[in-house]
PDB file of N, CA, C and O in Angstrom:
ATOM      1  N   MET A   1      38.396 -15.847 -19.626  1.00  0.00           N
ATOM      2  CA  MET A   1      37.593 -16.360 -18.497  1.00  0.00           C
ATOM      3  C   MET A   1      38.139 -16.198 -16.900  1.00  0.00           C
ATOM      4  O   MET A   1      39.249 -16.541 -16.492  1.00  0.00           O
ATOM      5  N   ASN A   2      37.098 -15.608 -16.146  1.00  0.00           N
ATOM      6  CA  ASN A   2      38.058 -15.476 -14.980  1.00  0.00           C
ATOM      7  C   ASN A   2      37.682 -16.562 -13.902  1.00  0.00           C
ATOM      8  O   ASN A   2      36.702 -17.306 -13.939  1.00  0.00           O
ATOM      9  N   LYS A   3      38.769 -16.495 -12.826  1.00  0.00           N
ATOM     10  CA  LYS A   3      38.692 -17.853 -12.047  1.00  0.00           C
ATOM     11  C   LYS A   3      37.491 -17.750 -11.144  1.00  0.00           C
ATOM     12  O   LYS A   3      37.042 -18.779 -10.637  1.00  0.00           O
ATOM     13  N   GLU A   4      36.866 -16.420 -10.876  1.00  0.00           N
ATOM     14  CA  GLU A   4      35.791 -16.670 -10.081  1.00  0.00           C
ATOM     15  C   GLU A   4      34.275 -17.341 -10.350  1.00  0.00           C
ATOM     16  O   GLU A   4      33.519 -17.946  -9.590  1.00  0.00           O
ATOM     17  N   LYS A   5      34.166 -16.978 -11.726  1.00  0.00           N
ATOM     18  CA  LYS A   5      33.269 -17.603 -12.635  1.00  0.00           C
ATOM     19  C   LYS A   5      33.161 -19.181 -12.405  1.00  0.00           C
ATOM     20  O   LYS A   5      32.185 -19.818 -12.010  1.00  0.00           O
ATOM     21  N   LEU A   6      34.782 -19.758 -12.857  1.00  0.00           N
ATOM     22  CA  LEU A   6      34.736 -21.180 -12.748  1.00  0.00           C
ATOM     23  C   LEU A   6      34.432 -21.372 -11.138  1.00  0.00           C
ATOM     24  O   LEU A   6      33.515 -22.147 -10.867  1.00  0.00           O
ATOM     25  N   ARG A   7      34.959 -20.885 -10.309  1.00  0.00           N
ATOM     26  CA  ARG A   7      34.717 -21.366  -8.658  1.00  0.00           C
ATOM     27  C   ARG A   7      32.881 -21.029  -8.217  1.00  0.00           C
ATOM     28  O   ARG A   7      32.296 -21.643  -7.324  1.00  0.00           O
ATOM     29  N   ASP A   8      32.407 -20.216  -8.858  1.00  0.00           N
ATOM     30  CA  ASP A   8      31.395 -19.956  -8.529  1.00  0.00           C
ATOM     31  C   ASP A   8      30.437 -21.568  -8.983  1.00  0.00           C
ATOM     32  O   ASP A   8      29.607 -21.977  -8.172  1.00  0.00           O
ATOM     33  N   LEU A   9      30.647 -22.247 -10.140  1.00  0.00           N
ATOM     34  CA  LEU A   9      30.081 -23.254 -10.798  1.00  0.00           C
ATOM     35  C   LEU A   9      30.134 -24.372  -9.840  1.00  0.00           C
ATOM     36  O   LEU A   9      29.190 -25.055  -9.442  1.00  0.00           O
ATOM     37  N   VAL A  10      31.652 -24.472  -9.463  1.00  0.00           N
ATOM     38  CA  VAL A  10      32.124 -25.446  -8.938  1.00  0.00           C
ATOM     39  C   VAL A  10      31.656 -25.589  -7.447  1.00  0.00           C
ATOM     40  O   VAL A  10      31.630 -26.703  -6.925  1.00  0.00           O
ATOM     41  N   PHE A  11      31.387 -24.770  -6.952  1.00  0.00           N
ATOM     42  CA  PHE A  11      30.952 -24.408  -5.628  1.00  0.00           C
ATOM     43  C   PHE A  11      29.390 -24.297  -5.575  1.00  0.00           C
ATOM     44  O   PHE A  11      28.797 -24.647  -4.555  1.00  0.00           O
ATOM     45  N   ALA A  12      28.744 -23.831  -6.629  1.00  0.00           N
ATOM     46  CA  ALA A  12      27.364 -23.843  -6.442  1.00  0.00           C
ATOM     47  C   ALA A  12      26.602 -24.868  -5.738  1.00  0.00           C
ATOM     48  O   ALA A  12      26.827 -26.048  -6.006  1.00  0.00           O
ATOM     49  N   ARG A  13      25.594 -24.506  -4.738  1.00  0.00           N
ATOM     50  CA  ARG A  13      24.782 -25.514  -4.075  1.00  0.00           C
ATOM     51  C   ARG A  13      23.281 -25.245  -4.606  1.00  0.00           C
ATOM     52  O   ARG A  13      22.966 -24.135  -4.178  1.00  0.00           O
ATOM     53  N   PRO A  14      22.447 -25.680  -5.201  1.00  0.00           N
ATOM     54  CA  PRO A  14      22.753 -27.506  -5.314  1.00  0.00           C
ATOM     55  C   PRO A  14      23.847 -27.192  -6.677  1.00  0.00           C
ATOM     56  O   PRO A  14      23.742 -26.192  -7.386  1.00  0.00           O
ATOM     57  N   PHE A  15      24.714 -28.079  -6.830  1.00  0.00           N
ATOM     58  CA  PHE A  15      25.459 -28.207  -8.019  1.00  0.00           C
ATOM     59  C   PHE A  15      24.799 -28.748  -9.160  1.00  0.00           C
ATOM     60  O   PHE A  15      23.890 -29.577  -9.182  1.00  0.00           O
ATOM     61  N   LYS A  16      25.363 -28.181 -10.090  1.00  0.00           N
ATOM     62  CA  LYS A  16      24.738 -28.451 -11.646  1.00  0.00           C
ATOM     63  C   LYS A  16      25.870 -28.639 -12.595  1.00  0.00           C
ATOM     64  O   LYS A  16      26.667 -27.729 -12.824  1.00  0.00           O
ATOM     65  N   PRO A  17      25.960 -30.067 -13.269  1.00  0.00           N
ATOM     66  CA  PRO A  17      27.184 -30.375 -13.888  1.00  0.00           C
ATOM     67  C   PRO A  17      27.056 -28.903 -15.234  1.00  0.00           C
ATOM     68  O   PRO A  17      26.121 -28.120 -15.399  1.00  0.00           O
ATOM     69  N   PHE A  18      28.540 -29.005 -16.076  1.00  0.00           N
ATOM     70  CA  PHE A  18      28.712 -28.111 -16.768  1.00  0.00           C
ATOM     71  C   PHE A  18      29.910 -28.383 -17.399  1.00  0.00           C
ATOM     72  O   PHE A  18      30.793 -29.073 -16.889  1.00  0.00           O
ATOM     73  N   ASN A  19      29.988 -27.752 -18.729  1.00  0.00           N
ATOM     74  CA  ASN A  19      31.173 -28.025 -19.475  1.00  0.00           C
ATOM     75  C   ASN A  19      32.640 -26.914 -19.347  1.00  0.00           C
ATOM     76  O   ASN A  19      32.433 -25.774 -18.932  1.00  0.00           O
ATOM     77  N   ILE A  20      33.565 -27.184 -19.591  1.00  0.00           N
ATOM     78  CA  ILE A  20      34.543 -26.492 -19.899  1.00  0.00           C
ATOM     79  C   ILE A  20      35.119 -26.503 -21.326  1.00  0.00           C
ATOM     80  O   ILE A  20      35.753 -27.450 -21.791  1.00  0.00           O
ATOM     81  N   HIS A  21      34.848 -25.391 -21.957  1.00  0.00           N
ATOM     82  CA  HIS A  21      35.372 -24.894 -23.321  1.00  0.00           C
ATOM     83  C   HIS A  21      36.367 -24.441 -23.383  1.00  0.00           C
ATOM     84  O   HIS A  21      36.554 -23.379 -22.790  1.00  0.00           O
ATOM     85  N   LEU A  22      37.516 -25.106 -24.190  1.00  0.00           N
ATOM     86  CA  LEU A  22      38.713 -24.434 -24.335  1.00  0.00           C
ATOM     87  C   LEU A  22      39.137 -23.877 -25.297  1.00  0.00           C
ATOM     88  O   LEU A  22      38.698 -24.309 -26.363  1.00  0.00           O
ATOM     89  N   ALA A  23      40.129 -22.727 -25.371  1.00  0.00           N
ATOM     90  CA  ALA A  23      40.375 -22.303 -26.692  1.00  0.00           C
ATOM     91  C   ALA A  23      40.631 -23.225 -28.108  1.00  0.00           C
ATOM     92  O   ALA A  23      39.962 -22.901 -29.090  1.00  0.00           O
ATOM     93  N   GLU A  24      41.318 -24.046 -28.200  1.00  0.00           N
ATOM     94  CA  GLU A  24      41.518 -25.145 -28.898  1.00  0.00           C
ATOM     95  C   GLU A  24      40.472 -25.887 -29.493  1.00  0.00           C
ATOM     96  O   GLU A  24      40.592 -26.439 -30.586  1.00  0.00           O
ATOM     97  N   GLY A  25      39.287 -25.918 -28.691  1.00  0.00           N
ATOM     98  CA  GLY A  25      38.011 -26.735 -29.029  1.00  0.00           C
ATOM     99  C   GLY A  25      37.507 -27.858 -28.236  1.00  0.00           C
ATOM    100  O   GLY A  25      36.435 -28.458 -28.323  1.00  0.00           O
ATOM    101  N   THR A  26      38.644 -28.042 -27.331  1.00  0.00           N
ATOM    102  CA  THR A  26      38.344 -29.320 -26.473  1.00  0.00           C
ATOM    103  C   THR A  26      37.041 -28.728 -25.222  1.00  0.00           C
ATOM    104  O   THR A  26      37.023 -27.578 -24.782  1.00  0.00           O
ATOM    105  N   ILE A  27      36.275 -29.568 -24.925  1.00  0.00           N
ATOM    106  CA  ILE A  27      35.031 -29.649 -24.352  1.00  0.00           C
ATOM    107  C   ILE A  27      35.776 -30.597 -22.744  1.00  0.00           C
ATOM    108  O   ILE A  27      36.528 -31.551 -22.941  1.00  0.00           O
ATOM    109  N   ILE A  28      35.600 -30.375 -22.011  1.00  0.00           N
ATOM    110  CA  ILE A  28      35.695 -31.047 -20.642  1.00  0.00           C
ATOM    111  C   ILE A  28      34.613 -31.091 -19.847  1.00  0.00           C
ATOM    112  O   ILE A  28      34.367 -30.085 -19.181  1.00  0.00           O
ATOM    113  N   PRO A  29      33.720 -32.283 -19.742  1.00  0.00           N
ATOM    114  CA  PRO A  29      32.757 -32.040 -18.719  1.00  0.00           C
ATOM    115  C   PRO A  29      32.689 -32.094 -17.125  1.00  0.00           C
ATOM    116  O   PRO A  29      33.470 -32.810 -16.499  1.00  0.00           O
ATOM    117  N   VAL A  30      32.146 -31.651 -16.769  1.00  0.00           N
ATOM    118  CA  VAL A  30      32.520 -31.574 -14.954  1.00  0.00           C
ATOM    119  C   VAL A  30      31.019 -32.101 -14.481  1.00  0.00           C
ATOM    120  O   VAL A  30      29.945 -31.535 -14.684  1.00  0.00           O
ATOM    121  N   ARG A  31      31.244 -33.243 -13.851  1.00  0.00           N
ATOM    122  CA  ARG A  31      30.017 -33.978 -13.579  1.00  0.00           C
ATOM    123  C   ARG A  31      29.799 -33.896 -12.096  1.00  0.00           C
ATOM    124  O   ARG A  31      28.668 -34.107 -11.659  1.00  0.00           O
ATOM    125  N   HIS A  32      30.669 -33.642 -11.385  1.00  0.00           N
ATOM    126  CA  HIS A  32      30.391 -33.691  -9.999  1.00  0.00           C
ATOM    127  C   HIS A  32      31.369 -32.400  -9.540  1.00  0.00           C
ATOM    128  O   HIS A  32      32.233 -32.039 -10.339  1.00  0.00           O
ATOM    129  N   PRO A  33      31.222 -31.665  -8.174  1.00  0.00           N
ATOM    130  CA  PRO A  33      32.123 -30.701  -7.728  1.00  0.00           C
ATOM    131  C   PRO A  33      33.380 -31.294  -7.249  1.00  0.00           C
ATOM    132  O   PRO A  33      34.350 -30.536  -7.245  1.00  0.00           O
ATOM    133  N   GLU A  34      33.568 -32.624  -6.804  1.00  0.00           N
ATOM    134  CA  GLU A  34      34.575 -33.161  -6.303  1.00  0.00           C
ATOM    135  C   GLU A  34      35.681 -33.544  -7.453  1.00  0.00           C
ATOM    136  O   GLU A  34      36.846 -33.757  -7.117  1.00  0.00           O
ATOM    137  N   PHE A  35      35.330 -33.611  -8.614  1.00  0.00           N
ATOM    138  CA  PHE A  35      35.736 -33.710  -9.786  1.00  0.00           C
ATOM    139  C   PHE A  35      37.005 -32.594 -10.098  1.00  0.00           C
ATOM    140  O   PHE A  35      37.955 -32.885 -10.825  1.00  0.00           O
ATOM    141  N   VAL A  36      36.870 -31.447  -9.512  1.00  0.00           N
ATOM    142  CA  VAL A  36      37.560 -30.081  -9.775  1.00  0.00           C
ATOM    143  C   VAL A  36      38.465 -30.001  -8.595  1.00  0.00           C
ATOM    144  O   VAL A  36      38.092 -30.214  -7.441  1.00  0.00           O
ATOM    145  N   LEU A  37      39.608 -29.698  -8.931  1.00  0.00           N
ATOM    146  CA  LEU A  37      40.727 -29.116  -8.039  1.00  0.00           C
ATOM    147  C   LEU A  37      40.851 -27.769  -8.546  1.00  0.00           C
ATOM    148  O   LEU A  37      40.622 -27.662  -9.751  1.00  0.00           O
ATOM    149  N   LEU A  38      41.128 -26.812  -7.979  1.00  0.00           N
ATOM    150  CA  LEU A  38      41.393 -25.397  -8.296  1.00  0.00           C
ATOM    151  C   LEU A  38      42.566 -25.017  -7.210  1.00  0.00           C
ATOM    152  O   LEU A  38      42.473 -25.093  -5.985  1.00  0.00           O
ATOM    153  N   THR A  39      43.812 -24.544  -8.067  1.00  0.00           N
ATOM    154  CA  THR A  39      44.619 -24.109  -7.120  1.00  0.00           C
ATOM    155  C   THR A  39      44.203 -23.116  -6.484  1.00  0.00           C
ATOM    156  O   THR A  39      43.094 -22.614  -6.669  1.00  0.00           O
ATOM    157  N   GLN A  40      45.363 -22.566  -5.346  1.00  0.00           N
ATOM    158  CA  GLN A  40      45.065 -21.436  -4.539  1.00  0.00           C
ATOM    159  C   GLN A  40      45.041 -20.186  -5.306  1.00  0.00           C
ATOM    160  O   GLN A  40      44.220 -19.358  -4.913  1.00  0.00           O
ATOM    161  N   ALA A  41      45.770 -19.870  -6.323  1.00  0.00           N
ATOM    162  CA  ALA A  41      46.068 -18.570  -6.856  1.00  0.00           C
ATOM    163  C   ALA A  41      44.777 -18.703  -8.170  1.00  0.00           C
ATOM    164  O   ALA A  41      44.504 -17.651  -8.748  1.00  0.00           O
ATOM    165  N   GLY A  42      44.128 -19.814  -8.540  1.00  0.00           N
ATOM    166  CA  GLY A  42      43.141 -20.282  -9.333  1.00  0.00           C
ATOM    167  C   GLY A  42      43.415 -20.191 -10.894  1.00  0.00           C
ATOM    168  O   GLY A  42      42.555 -20.388 -11.752  1.00  0.00           O
ATOM    169  N   ARG A  43      44.607 -19.896 -11.109  1.00  0.00           N
ATOM    170  CA  ARG A  43      45.105 -20.172 -12.395  1.00  0.00           C
ATOM    171  C   ARG A  43      45.261 -21.570 -13.367  1.00  0.00           C
ATOM    172  O   ARG A  43      45.309 -21.698 -14.590  1.00  0.00           O
ATOM    173  N   THR A  44      45.310 -22.436 -12.382  1.00  0.00           N
ATOM    174  CA  THR A  44      45.178 -23.525 -12.866  1.00  0.00           C
ATOM    175  C   THR A  44      44.009 -24.349 -12.287  1.00  0.00           C
ATOM    176  O   THR A  44      43.591 -23.952 -11.199  1.00  0.00           O
ATOM    177  N   ALA A  45      43.367 -25.510 -12.869  1.00  0.00           N
ATOM    178  CA  ALA A  45      42.468 -26.648 -12.581  1.00  0.00           C
ATOM    179  C   ALA A  45      42.653 -27.729 -13.023  1.00  0.00           C
ATOM    180  O   ALA A  45      43.137 -27.691 -14.154  1.00  0.00           O
ATOM    181  N   TYR A  46      42.459 -28.832 -12.580  1.00  0.00           N
ATOM    182  CA  TYR A  46      42.774 -30.176 -12.161  1.00  0.00           C
ATOM    183  C   TYR A  46      41.241 -30.955 -12.301  1.00  0.00           C
ATOM    184  O   TYR A  46      40.442 -31.072 -11.372  1.00  0.00           O
ATOM    185  N   VAL A  47      41.082 -31.361 -13.440  1.00  0.00           N
ATOM    186  CA  VAL A  47      39.452 -31.867 -13.978  1.00  0.00           C
ATOM    187  C   VAL A  47      39.679 -33.447 -14.084  1.00  0.00           C
ATOM    188  O   VAL A  47      40.473 -33.831 -14.944  1.00  0.00           O
ATOM    189  N   HIS A  48      39.093 -34.316 -13.340  1.00  0.00           N
ATOM    190  CA  HIS A  48      38.890 -35.248 -13.552  1.00  0.00           C
ATOM    191  C   HIS A  48      37.938 -35.759 -14.632  1.00  0.00           C
ATOM    192  O   HIS A  48      36.894 -35.108 -14.599  1.00  0.00           O
ATOM    193  N   THR A  49      37.938 -36.676 -15.552  1.00  0.00           N
ATOM    194  CA  THR A  49      37.168 -36.542 -16.711  1.00  0.00           C
ATOM    195  C   THR A  49      36.026 -37.531 -16.628  1.00  0.00           C
ATOM    196  O   THR A  49      35.079 -37.469 -17.412  1.00  0.00           O
ATOM    197  N   GLY A  50      36.133 -38.591 -15.519  1.00  0.00           N
ATOM    198  CA  GLY A  50      35.117 -39.495 -15.459  1.00  0.00           C
ATOM    199  C   GLY A  50      35.624 -40.813 -15.982  1.00  0.00           C
ATOM    200  O   GLY A  50      35.168 -41.874 -15.557  1.00  0.00           O
ATOM    201  N   ARG A  51      36.668 -40.748 -17.003  1.00  0.00           N
ATOM    202  CA  ARG A  51      37.022 -42.003 -17.595  1.00  0.00           C
ATOM    203  C   ARG A  51      38.358 -42.519 -16.964  1.00  0.00           C
ATOM    204  O   ARG A  51      39.469 -42.069 -17.242  1.00  0.00           O
ATOM    205  N   GLY A  52      38.118 -43.436 -16.154  1.00  0.00           N
ATOM    206  CA  GLY A  52      39.341 -44.338 -15.465  1.00  0.00           C
ATOM    207  C   GLY A  52      39.782 -43.114 -14.778  1.00  0.00           C
ATOM    208  O   GLY A  52      39.035 -42.288 -14.255  1.00  0.00           O
ATOM    209  N   ASP A  53      41.562 -43.060 -14.849  1.00  0.00           N
ATOM    210  CA  ASP A  53      42.284 -42.097 -13.887  1.00  0.00           C
ATOM    211  C   ASP A  53      42.402 -40.637 -14.595  1.00  0.00           C
ATOM    212  O   ASP A  53      42.914 -39.713 -13.961  1.00  0.00           O
ATOM    213  N   GLU A  54      41.958 -40.457 -15.818  1.00  0.00           N
ATOM    214  CA  GLU A  54      42.263 -39.539 -16.528  1.00  0.00           C
ATOM    215  C   GLU A  54      41.819 -38.140 -16.122  1.00  0.00           C
ATOM    216  O   GLU A  54      40.634 -37.833 -15.996  1.00  0.00           O
ATOM    217  N   VAL A  55      42.915 -37.249 -15.911  1.00  0.00           N
ATOM    218  CA  VAL A  55      42.791 -35.986 -15.446  1.00  0.00           C
ATOM    219  C   VAL A  55      43.283 -34.887 -16.390  1.00  0.00           C
ATOM    220  O   VAL A  55      44.332 -35.072 -17.007  1.00  0.00           O
ATOM    221  N   LYS A  56      42.605 -33.783 -16.537  1.00  0.00           N
ATOM    222  CA  LYS A  56      43.172 -32.697 -17.374  1.00  0.00           C
ATOM    223  C   LYS A  56      43.476 -31.880 -16.644  1.00  0.00           C
ATOM    224  O   LYS A  56      42.833 -31.688 -15.612  1.00  0.00           O
ATOM    225  N   ILE A  57      44.877 -30.945 -17.075  1.00  0.00           N
ATOM    226  CA  ILE A  57      45.098 -29.960 -16.403  1.00  0.00           C
ATOM    227  C   ILE A  57      44.825 -28.742 -17.410  1.00  0.00           C
ATOM    228  O   ILE A  57      45.219 -28.638 -18.571  1.00  0.00           O
ATOM    229  N   VAL A  58      44.025 -27.822 -16.641  1.00  0.00           N
ATOM    230  CA  VAL A  58      43.711 -26.476 -17.279  1.00  0.00           C
ATOM    231  C   VAL A  58      44.477 -25.395 -16.794  1.00  0.00           C
ATOM    232  O   VAL A  58      44.842 -25.206 -15.633  1.00  0.00           O
ATOM    233  N   ASP A  59      44.760 -24.456 -18.149  1.00  0.00           N
ATOM    234  CA  ASP A  59      45.516 -23.261 -17.483  1.00  0.00           C
ATOM    235  C   ASP A  59      43.823 -22.447 -17.691  1.00  0.00           C
ATOM    236  O   ASP A  59      43.225 -22.434 -18.767  1.00  0.00           O
ATOM    237  N   VAL A  60      43.322 -21.853 -16.459  1.00  0.00           N
ATOM    238  CA  VAL A  60      41.845 -21.221 -16.526  1.00  0.00           C
ATOM    239  C   VAL A  60      41.636 -19.767 -17.632  1.00  0.00           C
ATOM    240  O   VAL A  60      40.577 -19.193 -17.886  1.00  0.00           O
ATOM    241  N   LEU A  61      43.089 -19.427 -18.172  1.00  0.00           N
ATOM    242  CA  LEU A  61      43.021 -18.219 -18.880  1.00  0.00           C
ATOM    243  C   LEU A  61      42.748 -19.107 -20.485  1.00  0.00           C
ATOM    244  O   LEU A  61      42.432 -18.462 -21.484  1.00  0.00           O
ATOM    245  N   LEU A  62      42.845 -19.951 -20.509  1.00  0.00           N
ATOM    246  CA  LEU A  62      42.543 -20.525 -21.792  1.00  0.00           C
ATOM    247  C   LEU A  62      40.895 -21.381 -21.707  1.00  0.00           C
ATOM    248  O   LEU A  62      40.552 -22.407 -22.294  1.00  0.00           O
ATOM    249  N   ILE A  63      40.352 -20.781 -21.051  1.00  0.00           N
ATOM    250  CA  ILE A  63      38.939 -21.242 -20.995  1.00  0.00           C
ATOM    251  C   ILE A  63      38.331 -20.161 -21.637  1.00  0.00           C
ATOM    252  O   ILE A  63      38.589 -19.012 -21.279  1.00  0.00           O
ATOM    253  N   THR A  64      37.380 -20.454 -22.747  1.00  0.00           N
ATOM    254  CA  THR A  64      36.577 -19.629 -23.685  1.00  0.00           C
ATOM    255  C   THR A  64      35.342 -19.488 -23.225  1.00  0.00           C
ATOM    256  O   THR A  64      34.877 -18.412 -23.599  1.00  0.00           O
ATOM    257  N   HIS A  65      34.536 -20.170 -22.511  1.00  0.00           N
ATOM    258  CA  HIS A  65      33.502 -20.044 -21.948  1.00  0.00           C
ATOM    259  C   HIS A  65      32.732 -21.402 -21.056  1.00  0.00           C
ATOM    260  O   HIS A  65      33.156 -22.489 -21.449  1.00  0.00           O
ATOM    261  N   LEU A  66      31.930 -21.470 -20.198  1.00  0.00           N
ATOM    262  CA  LEU A  66      31.338 -22.624 -19.784  1.00  0.00           C
ATOM    263  C   LEU A  66      29.864 -22.663 -20.040  1.00  0.00           C
ATOM    264  O   LEU A  66      29.176 -21.660 -20.232  1.00  0.00           O
ATOM    265  N   SER A  67      29.362 -24.098 -20.025  1.00  0.00           N
ATOM    266  CA  SER A  67      28.054 -24.219 -20.449  1.00  0.00           C
ATOM    267  C   SER A  67      27.526 -24.896 -19.762  1.00  0.00           C
ATOM    268  O   SER A  67      28.287 -25.513 -19.017  1.00  0.00           O
ATOM    269  N   LYS A  68      26.047 -25.185 -19.591  1.00  0.00           N
ATOM    270  CA  LYS A  68      25.138 -26.144 -18.826  1.00  0.00           C
ATOM    271  C   LYS A  68      25.600 -27.576 -19.064  1.00  0.00           C
ATOM    272  O   LYS A  68      26.088 -27.802 -20.172  1.00  0.00           O
ATOM    273  N   ASN A  69      25.546 -28.243 -18.483  1.00  0.00           N
ATOM    274  CA  ASN A  69      25.847 -29.803 -19.168  1.00  0.00           C
ATOM    275  C   ASN A  69      24.245 -30.429 -19.107  1.00  0.00           C
ATOM    276  O   ASN A  69      23.937 -31.486 -18.556  1.00  0.00           O
ATOM    277  N   GLY A  70      23.438 -29.625 -19.723  1.00  0.00           N
ATOM    278  CA  GLY A  70      22.095 -30.808 -19.194  1.00  0.00           C
ATOM    279  C   GLY A  70      21.365 -31.119 -20.515  1.00  0.00           C
ATOM    280  O   GLY A  70      20.386 -31.866 -20.524  1.00  0.00           O
ATOM    281  N   ALA A  71      21.831 -30.561 -21.590  1.00  0.00           N
ATOM    282  CA  ALA A  71      21.257 -30.953 -23.185  1.00  0.00           C
ATOM    283  C   ALA A  71      21.293 -32.313 -23.292  1.00  0.00           C
ATOM    284  O   ALA A  71      22.116 -32.958 -22.642  1.00  0.00           O
ATOM    285  N   ALA A  72      20.376 -32.922 -24.152  1.00  0.00           N
ATOM    286  CA  ALA A  72      20.470 -34.495 -24.417  1.00  0.00           C
ATOM    287  C   ALA A  72      21.015 -34.583 -25.637  1.00  0.00           C
ATOM    288  O   ALA A  72      20.683 -33.881 -26.593  1.00  0.00           O
ATOM    289  N   PRO A  73      22.140 -35.721 -25.650  1.00  0.00           N
ATOM    290  CA  PRO A  73      23.081 -35.950 -26.786  1.00  0.00           C
ATOM    291  C   PRO A  73      22.245 -35.824 -28.170  1.00  0.00           C
ATOM    292  O   PRO A  73      21.062 -36.155 -28.251  1.00  0.00           O
ATOM    293  N   LYS A  74      23.094 -35.244 -29.375  1.00  0.00           N
ATOM    294  CA  LYS A  74      22.109 -35.401 -30.494  1.00  0.00           C
ATOM    295  C   LYS A  74      21.777 -37.228 -30.945  1.00  0.00           C
ATOM    296  O   LYS A  74      22.474 -38.238 -30.847  1.00  0.00           O
ATOM    297  N   GLY A  75      20.657 -37.029 -31.351  1.00  0.00           N
ATOM    298  CA  GLY A  75      20.375 -38.354 -31.848  1.00  0.00           C
ATOM    299  C   GLY A  75      18.944 -38.833 -30.846  1.00  0.00           C
ATOM    300  O   GLY A  75      17.858 -39.306 -31.180  1.00  0.00           O
ATOM    301  N   ARG A  76      19.359 -38.568 -29.870  1.00  0.00           N
ATOM    302  CA  ARG A  76      18.636 -38.955 -28.616  1.00  0.00           C
ATOM    303  C   ARG A  76      17.118 -38.110 -28.505  1.00  0.00           C
ATOM    304  O   ARG A  76      17.067 -36.883 -28.417  1.00  0.00           O
ATOM    305  N   ARG A  77      16.028 -38.912 -28.526  1.00  0.00           N
ATOM    306  CA  ARG A  77      14.781 -38.160 -28.559  1.00  0.00           C
ATOM    307  C   ARG A  77      14.391 -38.019 -26.751  1.00  0.00           C
ATOM    308  O   ARG A  77      14.538 -38.971 -25.984  1.00  0.00           O
ATOM    309  N   THR A  78      13.983 -36.914 -26.402  1.00  0.00           N
ATOM    310  CA  THR A  78      13.593 -36.538 -25.309  1.00  0.00           C
ATOM    311  C   THR A  78      12.243 -36.478 -24.891  1.00  0.00           C
ATOM    312  O   THR A  78      11.817 -36.736 -23.765  1.00  0.00           O
ATOM    313  N   GLY A  79      11.545 -36.085 -25.977  1.00  0.00           N
ATOM    314  CA  GLY A  79      10.109 -36.024 -25.704  1.00  0.00           C
ATOM    315  C   GLY A  79       9.040 -36.970 -26.166  1.00  0.00           C
ATOM    316  O   GLY A  79       9.317 -37.779 -27.052  1.00  0.00           O
ATOM    317  N   ARG A  80       8.280 -36.949 -25.831  1.00  0.00           N
ATOM    318  CA  ARG A  80       6.957 -38.079 -26.486  1.00  0.00           C
ATOM    319  C   ARG A  80       7.127 -37.994 -27.819  1.00  0.00           C
ATOM    320  O   ARG A  80       7.487 -36.991 -28.436  1.00  0.00           O
ATOM    321  N   ARG A  81       6.740 -39.556 -28.466  1.00  0.00           N
ATOM    322  CA  ARG A  81       6.542 -39.522 -29.718  1.00  0.00           C
ATOM    323  C   ARG A  81       5.341 -38.840 -30.280  1.00  0.00           C
ATOM    324  O   ARG A  81       4.424 -38.565 -29.506  1.00  0.00           O
ATOM    325  N   LYS A  82       5.280 -38.637 -31.126  1.00  0.00           N
ATOM    326  CA  LYS A  82       3.976 -38.073 -31.973  1.00  0.00           C
ATOM    327  C   LYS A  82       3.301 -39.316 -32.709  1.00  0.00           C
ATOM    328  O   LYS A  82       3.877 -40.189 -33.358  1.00  0.00           O
ATOM    329  N   SER A  83       2.107 -39.199 -32.481  1.00  0.00           N
ATOM    330  CA  SER A  83       1.333 -40.363 -33.380  1.00  0.00           C
ATOM    331  C   SER A  83       1.192 -39.910 -34.527  1.00  0.00           C
ATOM    332  O   SER A  83       0.639 -40.586 -35.394  1.00  0.00           O
TER     333      SER A  83
END
């Protein structure tokens, strides 16, 4: 993953929530652009998870991909019920 792709999503207007997928399988949701701090060199990102004061320190080189965070959770119905 390169820092430009992450930067593009963080600074996109309008902002759209997304997930950061790490090499070991961790998925970190980014719900707001102010929840991410990128270092000047772009090698490290500090991501507030939205749970209390929890912050994840992410090595940008260990990000495998970024995905949109708009899908409904499994088991949740999003459409109208069929009769």
